LUMVORO-540226 format. One record per residue (C-alpha): residue number from 1; residue in three letters; y negated, x negated, z negated. Coordinates in Angstrom, 1 decimal. Each point is the difference from the previous one (the first is absolute). Example, Ala and Ser with C-alpha at 12.3 -4.5 7.8 and 13.67 -1.06 7.14 Angstrom:
+-----+------+--------+--------+--------+
!  nr ! rest !      Y !      X !      Z !
+-----+------+--------+--------+--------+
!   1 !  ala !    4.5 !  -12.3 !   -7.8 !
!   2 !  ser !   -3.4 !   -1.4 !    0.7 !
+-----+------+--------+--------+--------+
***
This chain:
+-----+------+--------+--------+--------+
!  nr ! rest !      Y !      X !      Z !
+-----+------+--------+--------+--------+
!   1 !  met ! -307.6 !   85.9 !  -17.3 !
!   2 !  lys !    1.9 !    2.5 !   -1.9 !
!   3 !  lys !    2.7 !   -1.2 !   -2.3 !
!   4 !  lys !    3.8 !    0.9 !    0.6 !
!   5 !  ser !    1.2 !    2.3 !   -2.7 !
!   6 !  leu !    3.3 !   -1.8 !   -1.7 !
!   7 !  tyr !    2.1 !    3.5 !    0.7 !
!   8 !  gln !   -1.4 !    1.0 !    3.3 !
!   9 !  ile !    2.6 !    1.5 !    2.1 !
!  10 !  thr !    0.3 !   -2.3 !    3.5 !
!  11 !  pro !    2.6 !    0.9 !    2.4 !
!  12 !  ala !    2.0 !   -3.1 !   -0.4 !
!  13 !  arg !    0.7 !    1.6 !   -3.4 !
!  14 !  ile !    1.1 !    3.1 !    1.0 !
!  15 !  phe !    2.3 !   -1.5 !    2.4 !
!  16 !  phe !    1.7 !   -1.6 !   -2.7 !
!  17 !  gly !    0.3 !    2.2 !   -1.9 !
!  18 !  val !    2.1 !    2.4 !    1.9 !
!  19 !  leu !    1.8 !   -2.8 !    1.1 !
!  20 !  thr !    0.8 !   -1.0 !   -4.2 !
!  21 !  cys !    0.7 !    4.0 !   -0.4 !
!  22 !  ala !    2.6 !    0.4 !    2.8 !
!  23 !  ala !    2.2 !   -3.2 !   -1.1 !
!  24 !  leu !   -0.3 !    1.7 !   -3.9 !
!  25 !  cys !    1.1 !    4.0 !    1.6 !
!  26 !  val !    3.1 !   -2.5 !    2.4 !
!  27 !  asp !    0.9 !   -2.2 !   -3.2 !
!  28 !  ser !    0.5 !    3.5 !   -1.6 !
!  29 !  phe !    1.9 !    1.3 !    2.2 !
!  30 !  asp !    2.5 !   -2.8 !    0.4 !
!  31 !  asn !    0.5 !   -0.1 !   -3.8 !
!  32 !  thr !    0.6 !    4.5 !   -0.2 !
!  33 !  ala !    2.3 !   -1.1 !    3.0 !
!  34 !  his !    1.8 !   -3.0 !   -1.4 !
!  35 !  ala !    0.8 !    2.5 !   -3.5 !
!  36 !  ala !    1.3 !    3.0 !    1.7 !
!  37 !  thr !    2.6 !   -2.8 !    2.3 !
!  38 !  ala !    1.3 !   -1.5 !   -3.1 !
!  39 !  ala !    0.3 !    3.7 !   -1.6 !
!  40 !  ala !    1.9 !    1.1 !    2.3 !
!  41 !  ala !    2.3 !   -3.3 !    0.5 !
!  42 !  ala !    0.6 !    0.1 !   -4.0 !
!  43 !  pro !    3.9 !    1.3 !   -0.4 !
!  44 !  ala !    0.8 !    2.9 !   -2.2 !
!  45 !  pro !    1.1 !   -0.8 !   -3.1 !
!  46 !  met !    4.0 !    0.1 !   -1.0 !
!  47 !  leu !   -0.2 !    1.9 !   -2.8 !
!  48 !  val !   -2.4 !    1.8 !   -2.3 !
!  49 !  arg !    0.5 !    1.4 !   -4.2 !
!  50 !  gln !   -1.3 !    2.8 !   -1.6 !
!  51 !  gly !    1.2 !   -0.1 !   -3.5 !
!  52 !  asn !    3.8 !    0.6 !    0.6 !
!  53 !  arg !   -0.6 !    1.0 !    3.2 !
!  54 !  leu !    1.2 !   -2.8 !    2.9 !
!  55 !  ser !   -1.2 !    1.4 !    3.7 !
!  56 !  val !    0.2 !   -1.9 !    3.1 !
!  57 !  pro !   -2.5 !    0.8 !    2.6 !
!  58 !  asp !   -0.1 !    0.5 !    3.8 !
!  59 !  gly !    0.2 !   -3.3 !    1.5 !
!  60 !  ser !    1.7 !   -2.0 !   -2.8 !
!  61 !  pro !    3.7 !   -1.9 !    0.9 !
!  62 !  leu !    1.4 !    1.2 !   -3.0 !
!  63 !  arg !    0.5 !    3.5 !    1.6 !
!  64 !  asp !    2.8 !   -1.9 !    2.4 !
!  65 !  arg !    1.7 !   -2.0 !   -2.1 !
!  66 !  leu !    0.4 !    3.0 !   -2.8 !
!  67 !  arg !    2.7 !    2.7 !    0.6 !
!  68 !  val !   -0.1 !    3.4 !   -2.3 !
!  69 !  ala !    2.8 !    2.0 !   -0.5 !
!  70 !  thr !    0.7 !    3.4 !   -1.5 !
!  71 !  val !    2.5 !    0.3 !   -2.7 !
!  72 !  gly !    3.2 !    0.7 !    0.0 !
!  73 !  glu !    2.3 !    1.9 !   -2.6 !
!  74 !  gln !    3.7 !   -1.3 !   -0.3 !
!  75 !  ala !    2.9 !    2.1 !   -1.9 !
!  76 !  ser !    3.0 !   -2.2 !    1.0 !
!  77 !  pro !    2.2 !   -1.3 !   -2.4 !
!  78 !  his !   -0.8 !   -3.6 !   -0.8 !
!  79 !  asp !    2.1 !   -2.8 !    1.2 !
!  80 !  val !    1.3 !   -2.4 !   -2.7 !
!  81 !  ser !    1.8 !   -2.9 !    0.4 !
!  82 !  leu !    2.5 !   -1.5 !   -2.7 !
!  83 !  pro !    2.5 !   -3.0 !   -0.6 !
!  84 !  ala !    3.6 !    1.5 !    0.4 !
!  85 !  thr !    3.5 !   -1.3 !   -0.1 !
!  86 !  val !    3.2 !    0.3 !    1.3 !
!  87 !  glu !    2.8 !    0.8 !   -2.7 !
!  88 !  ala !    3.3 !    0.7 !    1.0 !
!  89 !  asn !    1.0 !    3.9 !   -2.1 !
!  90 !  pro !    1.6 !   -0.9 !   -3.0 !
!  91 !  ala !    2.3 !    3.0 !    0.3 !
!  92 !  ser !    1.5 !   -1.7 !    3.0 !
!  93 !  thr !    0.5 !   -3.5 !   -1.6 !
!  94 !  val !    2.7 !   -1.1 !   -2.3 !
!  95 !  asn !    0.4 !   -3.3 !   -1.9 !
!  96 !  val !    3.8 !   -0.9 !    0.4 !
!  97 !  leu !    1.0 !   -1.3 !   -3.1 !
!  98 !  pro !    3.4 !   -1.9 !   -0.8 !
!  99 !  pro !    2.0 !    2.7 !   -1.9 !
! 100 !  leu !    1.3 !   -3.1 !   -2.9 !
! 101 !  thr !   -0.8 !   -3.4 !   -0.1 !
! 102 !  gly !    2.0 !   -2.7 !    1.5 !
! 103 !  lys !   -0.5 !   -2.4 !    3.1 !
! 104 !  leu !   -1.3 !    1.0 !    3.5 !
! 105 !  val !    2.6 !   -1.5 !    2.5 !
! 106 !  glu !   -1.4 !    1.4 !    3.0 !
! 107 !  leu !   -2.6 !    1.4 !    1.9 !
! 108 !  lys !    0.6 !    2.5 !    2.9 !
! 109 !  val !   -3.9 !    0.9 !    1.2 !
! 110 !  arg !   -3.0 !   -2.0 !    0.2 !
! 111 !  leu !   -3.7 !    0.4 !   -0.7 !
! 112 !  gly !   -1.3 !    2.8 !    2.4 !
! 113 !  asp !    3.8 !    1.5 !    1.2 !
! 114 !  thr !    0.0 !    3.6 !    0.9 !
! 115 !  val !    2.7 !    1.4 !   -2.2 !
! 116 !  lys !    1.8 !    3.2 !   -0.1 !
! 117 !  arg !    1.5 !    1.8 !   -2.9 !
! 118 !  gly !    3.7 !   -1.1 !   -1.6 !
! 119 !  gln !   -0.8 !   -3.5 !    1.9 !
! 120 !  val !    1.0 !   -2.4 !   -2.2 !
! 121 !  leu !   -2.7 !   -2.3 !   -0.9 !
! 122 !  ala !    1.3 !   -2.8 !   -2.1 !
! 123 !  thr !    3.5 !   -1.1 !   -2.0 !
! 124 !  met !    0.4 !   -1.3 !   -3.6 !
! 125 !  thr !    2.3 !   -0.6 !   -2.6 !
! 126 !  ser !   -0.2 !    0.4 !   -3.3 !
! 127 !  pro !    2.3 !    0.0 !   -3.5 !
! 128 !  asp !   -1.1 !    3.6 !   -0.7 !
! 129 !  leu !    1.7 !    1.0 !    3.2 !
! 130 !  ala !    3.3 !   -1.2 !   -0.7 !
! 131 !  gln !    0.0 !    1.8 !   -3.6 !
! 132 !  ala !   -1.3 !    3.1 !    1.5 !
! 133 !  val !    2.8 !    0.3 !    2.6 !
! 134 !  ser !    2.3 !   -0.7 !   -3.2 !
! 135 !  asp !   -1.2 !    2.4 !   -1.6 !
! 136 !  ala !    1.3 !    2.8 !    2.9 !
! 137 !  gln !    3.0 !   -1.7 !    0.4 !
! 138 !  lys !    1.3 !    0.3 !   -4.1 !
! 139 !  ala !   -1.9 !    3.8 !    0.3 !
! 140 !  arg !    2.7 !    0.7 !    3.3 !
! 141 !  asp !    2.4 !   -1.4 !   -2.1 !
! 142 !  ala !   -0.7 !    1.3 !   -3.3 !
! 143 !  leu !   -0.6 !    3.6 !    1.6 !
! 144 !  asp !    3.7 !   -0.6 !    1.3 !
! 145 !  leu !    2.0 !   -0.3 !   -3.0 !
! 146 !  ala !   -2.2 !    2.7 !   -1.3 !
! 147 !  gln !    1.4 !    2.0 !    2.8 !
! 148 !  arg !    3.5 !   -1.2 !   -0.7 !
! 149 !  ala !    0.3 !    0.6 !   -3.9 !
! 150 !  leu !   -1.5 !    3.8 !    0.8 !
! 151 !  val !    3.4 !    0.8 !    1.9 !
! 152 !  arg !    2.2 !   -1.6 !   -2.2 !
! 153 !  ala !   -1.8 !    1.8 !   -2.7 !
! 154 !  arg !    0.1 !    3.5 !    1.9 !
! 155 !  gly !    3.8 !   -0.8 !    1.0 !
! 156 !  val !    1.0 !   -1.0 !   -4.0 !
! 157 !  asn !   -2.3 !    3.6 !   -1.6 !
! 158 !  glu !    1.9 !    1.5 !    2.7 !
! 159 !  ala !    3.4 !   -0.7 !   -0.9 !
! 160 !  gly !   -1.4 !    0.8 !   -4.1 !
! 161 !  ser !    0.1 !   -3.6 !   -0.9 !
! 162 !  asn !   -4.3 !   -0.3 !   -0.7 !
! 163 !  ala !   -2.6 !    1.8 !   -1.2 !
! 164 !  ala !   -2.6 !    1.6 !    2.2 !
! 165 !  lys !   -2.6 !   -2.4 !   -1.8 !
! 166 !  asp !    2.1 !   -2.9 !    1.3 !
! 167 !  val !   -0.7 !    1.6 !    4.2 !
! 168 !  glu !   -3.8 !    0.8 !   -1.3 !
! 169 !  ala !   -0.4 !   -3.8 !   -0.5 !
! 170 !  ala !    1.4 !   -1.1 !    3.2 !
! 171 !  gln !   -2.3 !    2.0 !    1.8 !
! 172 !  ser !   -2.7 !   -0.9 !   -1.8 !
! 173 !  ala !    1.0 !   -3.5 !    0.4 !
! 174 !  val !   -0.4 !    0.7 !    4.1 !
! 175 !  ala !   -3.3 !    1.5 !   -0.2 !
! 176 !  gln !   -1.1 !   -2.8 !   -2.1 !
! 177 !  gln !    1.2 !   -2.6 !    2.6 !
! 178 !  thr !   -1.1 !    1.9 !    3.5 !
! 179 !  ala !   -3.0 !    0.4 !   -1.3 !
! 180 !  glu !    0.0 !   -4.0 !   -0.8 !
! 181 !  leu !    1.1 !   -0.6 !    3.6 !
! 182 !  arg !   -2.6 !    2.6 !    1.5 !
! 183 !  arg !   -2.7 !   -1.7 !   -2.3 !
! 184 !  ser !    0.4 !   -4.1 !    1.5 !
! 185 !  glu !    0.9 !    0.9 !    3.3 !
! 186 !  thr !   -3.4 !    1.7 !    0.3 !
! 187 !  arg !   -1.4 !   -3.4 !   -1.6 !
! 188 !  leu !    2.3 !   -2.1 !    2.7 !
! 189 !  his !   -1.8 !    3.2 !    2.8 !
! 190 !  ser !   -4.0 !   -1.2 !   -1.2 !
! 191 !  leu !    0.7 !   -3.8 !    0.2 !
! 192 !  gly !    1.5 !    1.2 !    3.3 !
! 193 !  ala !    3.5 !   -1.1 !   -0.2 !
! 194 !  asp !    3.0 !    2.0 !   -0.4 !
! 195 !  gly !    2.4 !   -2.8 !   -1.7 !
! 196 !  ser !    2.6 !   -0.2 !    2.9 !
! 197 !  gly !    0.4 !   -2.5 !    1.9 !
! 198 !  ala !    1.2 !   -3.6 !    0.0 !
! 199 !  gln !   -3.5 !   -0.9 !   -0.7 !
! 200 !  ala !   -0.4 !    2.5 !   -3.1 !
! 201 !  gly !   -1.8 !   -1.6 !   -2.5 !
! 202 !  gln !   -1.2 !   -2.8 !    2.1 !
! 203 !  leu !   -2.8 !    1.3 !    2.2 !
! 204 !  leu !   -2.4 !    2.5 !   -0.2 !
! 205 !  lys !   -1.7 !    1.4 !    3.2 !
! 206 !  ile !   -4.2 !    1.0 !    0.0 !
! 207 !  val !   -0.7 !    2.7 !    2.2 !
! 208 !  ala !   -3.0 !    1.4 !    1.2 !
! 209 !  pro !   -1.1 !    3.1 !   -1.5 !
! 210 !  met !   -2.0 !    1.1 !    2.6 !
! 211 !  ser !   -1.0 !   -0.8 !    3.8 !
! 212 !  gly !   -3.3 !   -2.1 !    0.4 !
! 213 !  thr !   -0.9 !   -3.7 !   -0.2 !
! 214 !  val !    0.4 !   -2.6 !   -2.1 !
! 215 !  thr !   -3.1 !   -0.7 !   -1.0 !
! 216 !  ala !    0.5 !   -2.6 !   -2.7 !
! 217 !  leu !    2.6 !   -2.1 !   -0.8 !
! 218 !  asn !    0.2 !   -1.8 !   -3.6 !
! 219 !  ala !    3.3 !   -1.9 !   -0.4 !
! 220 !  gly !    2.1 !   -1.9 !    2.4 !
! 221 !  ala !    3.5 !   -1.2 !    0.5 !
! 222 !  gly !    1.4 !   -1.2 !   -3.0 !
! 223 !  ala !   -2.6 !    0.7 !   -2.0 !
! 224 !  asn !    1.0 !    1.0 !   -4.1 !
! 225 !  leu !   -1.0 !    3.6 !   -0.6 !
! 226 !  asn !   -0.6 !    0.1 !   -4.1 !
! 227 !  asp !   -2.4 !    2.8 !   -0.2 !
! 228 !  ala !    1.6 !    3.4 !    1.1 !
! 229 !  thr !   -3.6 !    0.8 !    0.3 !
! 230 !  ala !   -1.6 !   -1.9 !    2.7 !
! 231 !  thr !   -0.3 !    1.4 !    3.4 !
! 232 !  leu !    2.2 !   -1.9 !    2.4 !
! 233 !  met !   -1.5 !    1.3 !    3.4 !
! 234 !  thr !   -2.2 !    3.1 !    0.8 !
! 235 !  val !    0.6 !    2.6 !    2.8 !
! 236 !  ala !   -2.7 !    2.0 !    1.0 !
! 237 !  asn !    0.5 !    2.8 !    2.9 !
! 238 !  leu !   -3.5 !   -0.6 !    1.6 !
! 239 !  asp !    0.3 !    3.3 !    2.4 !
! 240 !  ser !   -2.5 !    1.6 !   -2.0 !
! 241 !  val !   -3.0 !   -2.4 !   -1.9 !
! 242 !  trp !   -3.3 !    0.6 !   -1.7 !
! 243 !  val !   -2.8 !   -1.3 !    0.6 !
! 244 !  thr !   -1.9 !   -0.3 !   -3.4 !
! 245 !  val !   -3.7 !    0.8 !   -0.2 !
! 246 !  asn !   -2.3 !   -1.5 !   -3.2 !
! 247 !  val !   -2.7 !    2.5 !   -0.2 !
! 248 !  pro !   -2.9 !   -0.7 !   -2.3 !
! 249 !  glu !   -1.0 !    2.3 !   -2.9 !
! 250 !  asn !   -3.4 !    1.7 !    2.0 !
! 251 !  val !    2.4 !    1.0 !    2.6 !
! 252 !  val !    3.4 !    0.7 !   -1.6 !
! 253 !  gly !   -1.9 !    4.1 !   -0.3 !
! 254 !  ala !    0.3 !    0.4 !    3.8 !
! 255 !  val !    3.6 !   -1.2 !    0.7 !
! 256 !  ala !    2.8 !    2.3 !   -0.1 !
! 257 !  pro !    3.2 !    0.9 !    1.3 !
! 258 !  gly !    0.2 !    1.1 !    3.6 !
! 259 !  gln !   -3.3 !   -2.0 !    1.3 !
! 260 !  asn !    0.2 !   -1.6 !    2.9 !
! 261 !  val !    0.1 !   -3.4 !    0.2 !
! 262 !  thr !   -0.7 !   -3.3 !    2.4 !
! 263 !  val !    1.7 !   -2.9 !   -0.6 !
! 264 !  thr !   -0.3 !   -3.5 !    1.6 !
! 265 !  leu !    1.9 !   -3.3 !   -0.2 !
! 266 !  ala !   -1.6 !   -3.5 !    0.8 !
! 267 !  ala !    3.8 !   -0.7 !    1.7 !
! 268 !  tyr !   -0.8 !    2.4 !    2.6 !
! 269 !  pro !   -3.8 !    0.1 !    1.4 !
! 270 !  gly !   -1.1 !    2.8 !    1.3 !
! 271 !  arg !    2.8 !    2.2 !   -1.0 !
! 272 !  arg !   -1.1 !    3.1 !   -2.0 !
! 273 !  leu !    2.8 !    2.1 !   -1.8 !
! 274 !  thr !   -0.9 !    3.3 !   -1.7 !
! 275 !  gly !    2.0 !    1.6 !   -3.1 !
! 276 !  lys !   -0.8 !    2.3 !   -3.0 !
! 277 !  val !   -0.3 !   -0.9 !   -4.0 !
! 278 !  gly !    2.8 !    0.8 !   -1.3 !
! 279 !  phe !   -0.5 !   -0.7 !   -3.6 !
! 280 !  val !   -2.5 !   -1.5 !   -2.4 !
! 281 !  ser !    0.2 !   -1.5 !   -3.3 !
! 282 !  ala !   -1.1 !    2.2 !   -2.7 !
! 283 !  val !   -0.8 !   -3.1 !   -2.3 !
! 284 !  leu !   -2.9 !   -2.7 !    1.5 !
! 285 !  asp !    1.2 !   -3.8 !   -0.6 !
! 286 !  ala !   -1.9 !   -1.1 !   -3.4 !
! 287 !  asp !   -0.9 !   -3.5 !    2.0 !
! 288 !  thr !   -0.8 !    1.2 !    3.6 !
! 289 !  arg !   -1.0 !    3.6 !   -1.2 !
! 290 !  arg !    1.2 !    1.3 !    2.9 !
! 291 !  ala !    2.9 !    2.4 !    0.8 !
! 292 !  lys !    2.4 !   -0.6 !    2.5 !
! 293 !  ala !    0.7 !    2.6 !    2.8 !
! 294 !  arg !    3.0 !   -0.2 !    2.4 !
! 295 !  ile !    0.8 !    0.6 !    3.6 !
! 296 !  val !    3.4 !    0.9 !    1.4 !
! 297 !  phe !    0.7 !   -1.7 !    3.2 !
! 298 !  ala !    2.8 !    0.4 !    2.1 !
! 299 !  asn !    1.3 !   -3.4 !    1.4 !
! 300 !  pro !    2.4 !    0.2 !    2.5 !
! 301 !  glu !   -1.0 !   -3.0 !    1.8 !
! 302 !  gly !   -0.5 !   -2.2 !   -3.2 !
! 303 !  leu !   -3.7 !   -0.6 !    1.1 !
! 304 !  phe !   -0.9 !    0.5 !   -4.3 !
! 305 !  lys !    1.4 !   -3.4 !   -1.6 !
! 306 !  pro !   -0.2 !    0.4 !   -4.2 !
! 307 !  asn !   -3.0 !   -2.1 !   -1.6 !
! 308 !  met !   -1.8 !    0.1 !    3.9 !
! 309 !  tyr !   -4.2 !    0.6 !   -0.7 !
! 310 !  ala !   -1.1 !    3.4 !    1.8 !
! 311 !  thr !   -3.4 !    1.7 !   -0.6 !
! 312 !  ala !    0.3 !    3.2 !    0.0 !
! 313 !  val !   -3.3 !    2.6 !    1.0 !
! 314 !  leu !   -0.2 !    3.2 !   -1.8 !
! 315 !  gly !   -2.8 !    2.9 !    0.4 !
! 316 !  val !   -1.9 !    1.2 !   -2.8 !
! 317 !  pro !   -1.3 !    3.2 !    0.1 !
! 318 !  gln !   -4.2 !   -0.2 !    0.0 !
! 319 !  gly !   -2.5 !    3.0 !   -0.6 !
! 320 !  ala !   -2.7 !    0.4 !    2.9 !
! 321 !  gln !   -2.2 !   -2.7 !    0.1 !
! 322 !  pro !   -2.7 !   -1.8 !    1.6 !
! 323 !  gln !    0.8 !   -3.2 !    2.1 !
! 324 !  val !   -2.2 !   -2.3 !    1.3 !
! 325 !  pro !    1.0 !   -3.8 !    2.4 !
! 326 !  ala !    0.0 !   -2.9 !   -2.0 !
! 327 !  ser !   -3.1 !   -1.0 !    2.1 !
! 328 !  ala !   -2.3 !    2.4 !   -2.1 !
! 329 !  leu !    0.6 !   -1.4 !   -3.0 !
! 330 !  leu !   -2.4 !   -2.5 !   -1.3 !
! 331 !  met !   -0.3 !   -1.6 !   -3.3 !
! 332 !  asn !   -3.5 !    0.0 !   -1.6 !
! 333 !  asn !    0.5 !   -2.1 !   -3.6 !
! 334 !  asp !    3.2 !    1.1 !   -1.2 !
! 335 !  ala !   -0.1 !    3.1 !    1.0 !
! 336 !  val !    1.3 !    1.9 !    3.6 !
! 337 !  ser !   -2.5 !    1.9 !    2.3 !
! 338 !  val !   -0.5 !    1.5 !    3.0 !
! 339 !  phe !   -2.8 !    0.8 !    2.1 !
! 340 !  val !   -0.4 !    3.5 !    0.5 !
! 341 !  glu !   -2.5 !    1.4 !    2.9 !
! 342 !  ala !   -2.6 !    2.5 !   -1.5 !
! 343 !  glu !   -1.4 !    1.1 !    3.1 !
! 344 !  pro !    0.2 !   -1.9 !    3.6 !
! 345 !  trp !   -0.3 !   -3.4 !   -0.2 !
! 346 !  thr !   -0.9 !    0.1 !   -3.6 !
! 347 !  phe !    2.2 !   -0.9 !   -2.4 !
! 348 !  val !    1.1 !   -0.3 !   -4.1 !
! 349 !  arg !    1.7 !   -2.6 !   -1.5 !
! 350 !  arg !    2.4 !    1.8 !   -2.8 !
! 351 !  val !    3.3 !   -1.0 !   -2.1 !
! 352 !  val !    3.0 !    1.3 !    0.2 !
! 353 !  glu !    3.4 !   -0.4 !   -1.8 !
! 354 !  leu !    3.0 !   -1.7 !    2.0 !
! 355 !  gly !    3.4 !    2.3 !    0.0 !
! 356 !  arg !    3.5 !   -1.5 !    1.9 !
! 357 !  glu !    0.1 !   -1.5 !    3.5 !
! 358 !  asp !    1.8 !    1.4 !    3.2 !
! 359 !  gly !   -0.1 !   -2.8 !    2.3 !
! 360 !  asp !   -3.5 !   -1.2 !    1.0 !
! 361 !  gln !   -1.4 !    3.5 !   -0.9 !
! 362 !  val !   -0.9 !    0.2 !   -4.3 !
! 363 !  arg !   -0.4 !    3.5 !   -1.8 !
! 364 !  ile !   -3.2 !    0.3 !   -2.5 !
! 365 !  arg !    1.1 !    1.8 !   -3.0 !
! 366 !  ser !   -4.3 !    0.9 !   -0.9 !
! 367 !  gly !   -3.0 !   -0.7 !    1.3 !
! 368 !  leu !    0.5 !    1.2 !    3.3 !
! 369 !  asn !    0.8 !    3.8 !    1.7 !
! 370 !  ala !    1.4 !    0.5 !    3.0 !
! 371 !  gly !   -1.6 !    0.5 !    3.0 !
! 372 !  glu !   -3.0 !   -2.1 !   -1.3 !
! 373 !  arg !   -0.8 !   -2.8 !    3.3 !
! 374 !  val !    0.0 !   -3.3 !   -1.7 !
! 375 !  val !   -0.4 !   -3.5 !    2.0 !
! 376 !  val !    3.4 !   -1.7 !    0.7 !
! 377 !  arg !   -1.1 !   -2.8 !    2.1 !
! 378 !  gly !   -3.0 !   -2.6 !   -0.7 !
! 379 !  gly !   -0.4 !    1.2 !   -3.5 !
! 380 !  val !   -0.7 !   -3.3 !   -0.6 !
! 381 !  leu !   -3.2 !   -0.1 !    1.8 !
! 382 !  leu !   -1.3 !    2.7 !   -2.2 !
! 383 !  asn !    1.0 !   -2.1 !   -3.1 !
! 384 !  asp !   -2.5 !   -1.3 !   -2.3 !
+-----+------+--------+--------+--------+
***
């Protein structure tokens, strides 16, 4: 009998080998197909960084969330809002003083009343008025006596009984008494009295020096007026008023007479009043470092009331500068930057220096040129 070799190939072994190879081939094919399917299912990266460049590849969801726009250029004036106050025109405001010391007998007006020029505002008594009336009466009587003496002197001189110097002395006395009467009557006139009537020397009328409104009243009936320099009341003509704007030092060089201004008042929301700068102070306030600019407004309806708060908007001329929406600006450490499109869907961060704001637009002093394209929405998604 022959002995079987250990490595003798039998039909059974051949069949087993075929089955094993087939299984290995099937397993290898499944692994390859699974790898291909997994590779196809993997999402595209949102961003690809290449040095200082950030690229948004095709299929990235960021493409739907980013908005890119072209940088514009703005040369129109920049609107600056400044605090302001309504004031009465000093040239149309008069402080009424008592002409003499004495006692206030009656007030003819109330605070806020409208008065006419020459209208009686109050009456008062004063010993000084009685003295002024007495001086005028004495001067009038002395002049009458001097005139009679002159007539007599001329008559005697014509009769040859006195010298010419006596006539000259009488003429001088008449001239002196005439001057004294004129002085005393002028004083009475300045006090608003004429020395005539039953009440002469008793009551003094204080009249309105101009037409306007009583804006201040500092004494009541019965008060003793011991200081003739103290204001009794104030009359202001409010047909024309000032809106005084406090202009900061860094803006004052751009404000000049004739410049257009828009004024809004807290009392009338939504109402915009336009005027022109009439005056710019030549001196800055030492404490606030601001100059006063005044706009004259006609006030026929009485809308402007002294001491009202207002807001004045002035257009400050500007040179042409790039301008971007505020949404394009990103804080990066202590600097402000934007993402500039270097190539389609490839962006580079660039630091910029900001200028003035105009609503939701911001002017750029440096770091950006008009015509470049920047990310104006969704830039925070690119921010580190």
